[in-house]
ZATOR-700473 format. One record per residue (C-alpha): residue in three letters; z, x, y. Coordinates in nm, 3 decimals, decimal comma, always signed. Example, Ala and Ser with C-alpha at 12.3 -4.5 7.8 and 13.67 -1.06 7.14 Angstrom:
residues 2
> Ala;+0,780;+1,230;-0,450;
> Ser;+0,714;+1,367;-0,106;
***
This chain:
residues 84
> Met;+0,025;-0,012;+0,017;
> Thr;-0,084;+0,115;+0,346;
> Met;+0,165;+0,217;+0,613;
> Thr;+0,193;-0,024;+0,900;
> Arg;+0,259;+0,100;+1,279;
> Gln;+0,607;-0,086;+1,184;
> Asp;+0,653;+0,130;+0,882;
> Val;+0,612;+0,460;+1,112;
> Ile;+0,868;+0,345;+1,360;
> Ser;+1,134;+0,233;+1,092;
> Val;+1,159;+0,604;+0,955;
> Leu;+1,048;+0,793;+1,268;
> Gly;+1,192;+0,608;+1,582;
> Arg;+0,967;+0,563;+1,879;
> Val;+0,650;+0,806;+1,850;
> Asp;+0,342;+0,823;+2,036;
> Asp;+0,027;+0,618;+1,916;
> Val;-0,169;+0,950;+1,792;
> Ala;+0,103;+1,043;+1,568;
> Ile;+0,190;+0,706;+1,433;
> Ala;-0,242;+0,716;+1,375;
> Glu;-0,205;+1,043;+1,212;
> Ile;+0,054;+0,960;+1,005;
> Ile;-0,091;+0,623;+0,876;
> Ala;-0,452;+0,821;+0,806;
> Ser;-0,302;+1,057;+0,595;
> Gly;-0,272;+0,767;+0,347;
> Ala;+0,086;+0,843;+0,245;
> Ser;+0,328;+0,566;+0,147;
> Leu;+0,616;+0,496;+0,333;
> Glu;+0,832;+0,646;+0,039;
> Glu;+0,623;+0,979;+0,095;
> Leu;+0,715;+0,953;+0,492;
> Arg;+1,096;+0,903;+0,388;
> Glu;+1,064;+1,208;+0,180;
> Ala;+0,862;+1,408;+0,410;
> Trp;+1,172;+1,304;+0,718;
> Ala;+1,467;+1,404;+0,495;
> Trp;+1,312;+1,736;+0,423;
> Ala;+1,232;+1,825;+0,801;
> Phe;+1,535;+1,694;+0,926;
> Gly;+1,803;+1,658;+0,636;
> Asp;+2,160;+1,804;+0,719;
> Glu;+2,138;+1,970;+0,370;
> Ala;+1,781;+2,117;+0,201;
> Leu;+1,691;+1,901;-0,066;
> Met;+1,597;+2,193;-0,303;
> Ser;+1,995;+2,250;-0,287;
> Gln;+1,993;+1,898;-0,480;
> Gly;+1,768;+2,003;-0,762;
> Arg;+1,519;+1,835;-0,574;
> Pro;+1,134;+1,988;-0,653;
> Leu;+0,931;+2,108;-0,311;
> Pro;+0,744;+1,838;-0,174;
> Gly;+0,393;+1,770;-0,295;
> Thr;+0,085;+1,848;-0,085;
> Arg;+0,105;+1,477;+0,093;
> Val;+0,444;+1,537;+0,169;
> Ala;+0,410;+1,850;+0,327;
> Ala;+0,121;+1,745;+0,507;
> Leu;+0,362;+1,468;+0,662;
> Ile;+0,627;+1,761;+0,746;
> Asp;+0,378;+1,916;+0,942;
> Leu;+0,299;+1,622;+1,150;
> Ile;+0,640;+1,526;+1,213;
> Glu;+0,815;+1,880;+1,240;
> Pro;+0,836;+1,973;+1,581;
> Asp;+0,626;+2,267;+1,723;
> Asp;+0,783;+2,246;+2,036;
> Glu;+0,975;+2,102;+2,312;
> Gly;+0,681;+1,834;+2,349;
> Asp;+0,628;+1,761;+1,991;
> Leu;+0,801;+1,504;+1,794;
> Ala;+1,177;+1,534;+1,785;
> Asp;+1,441;+1,432;+1,549;
> Pro;+1,499;+1,044;+1,599;
> Ala;+1,846;+1,096;+1,512;
> Lys;+1,892;+1,298;+1,800;
> Ala;+1,698;+1,076;+2,041;
> Asp;+1,851;+0,972;+2,362;
> Pro;+1,883;+0,588;+2,291;
> Gly;+1,869;+0,478;+2,630;
> Glu;+1,550;+0,611;+2,705;
> Ala;+1,273;+0,339;+2,727;
***
């Protein structure tokens, strides 16, 4: 099942439309996006939990959601809730 804009927002919070389009175009599932988020922003590395390394699609999502610099996507858990 193809992810929707709302699916992406439910995992990442508010992100720009280009990022949402790229994530949807990746063909990844909602579960893969959740896994990518956990790898990118989890407090503890999933490897220490005995999880295998992420697959190709999840790795591509990690590249899309990890911030490269301050202007890119950021950890939604640290976003300012007062931003509009």
